[in-house]
N, C-alpha and C positions, 0 to 999 in steps of 0.2 A: 215630655214623658215622665212618671211615675211610679214607684214602687205600690205594690198594694197586694195585699192577703190576709192572712189570717193564721195564727198561732193555735197551736193542737198538742195539747196531749194525747199520747198515748201510749196504751198499757198491753200486754198480750204476754199471761199467765198461762202456765199447766199446772193442774192439779197427777199429780206422778203419784205412782204407786209402785214403787222398788225404782225401773229406769223404765218404766213404759206409760204413758201420756195416755190418764181417762176422761178426764175434762181439758177442755181449750178456752180460755175467758182471755177477752178484749173489748179495748172500750177508746173512744175515742171522746178527747173532752175538748172541747173549742172555747174560745174565750168567751163566750156567752155564759159558759158553767153547764150550757145545757147537753146531758154525755148523749152518747148514745153507744148500747153493751150489748156483748153474745155471749152465752155460752153453748159451746158443743161437746154431749158427749162423744170422745173419740172411739172406745171399746165401752160398748155398752154391758159385756160379761165382766168386764174389769168393774163397771163402776156399780152392778148390782152388788159385786163381789164385796166391794169396797164402799158401801155407801157412806156412812156415815162421815168417813176419812173426806171422802169428796166433799160432801157438804158442806164441812167444816172449813174449807181450802173454799169455796166457794163465799163462804159468808165472811170470810176474810177479803177474798179477794172486792164484794160488793162494801165492807167496811172501808176499803182503804178508798174503793172510788168515789164512795160517799164524802170522806174526807178532801180530795181532790176537786168535788164540783163544789165543796161549802168552801174554800181556801179559792178556788175560781172567781165562786160569785162574791166573795169579801173584796175580793180586790176590785170589780167593779165597781162596787157602793161608795157612793157619794157620801160624806157625814151626816148630807141633812138625810137623806134615804135613808140610812140606818137611823136614824133618829126618830125617823117614821113609822119603821116598821117597830122601833120597840115602843112607843104609842100607842101602835094598832094592836099589839100583843099584851097590852095591860090592861 
C-alpha cells in the first residue's frame, strides 16, 4: 500500500463593497503550476456601480495567482531546464 496524491494551492477571495460581496474569485493551483480560476459576479448592480474598484480587486487577484503559478513552476524546473529556457529566450 502506498500513499499517493497531489498538493494544490487554493485561493478564495471576494471583492467587497462595504460588507457586501460584489465578485467572488477562486483558483486552484496544482503542483504542475497550471491553474484553473474563476470569477463570478455575485451582485450585478453592486458590481456595475463599483466597476473600477471591483476590477482593481480582480487585477490584484490575477497578479497574486500569476506569482503563485510562477513560484510553483520554478520549484519544478531543474537547473538544466532553467538554463535551456534562458538560452531559448536569448
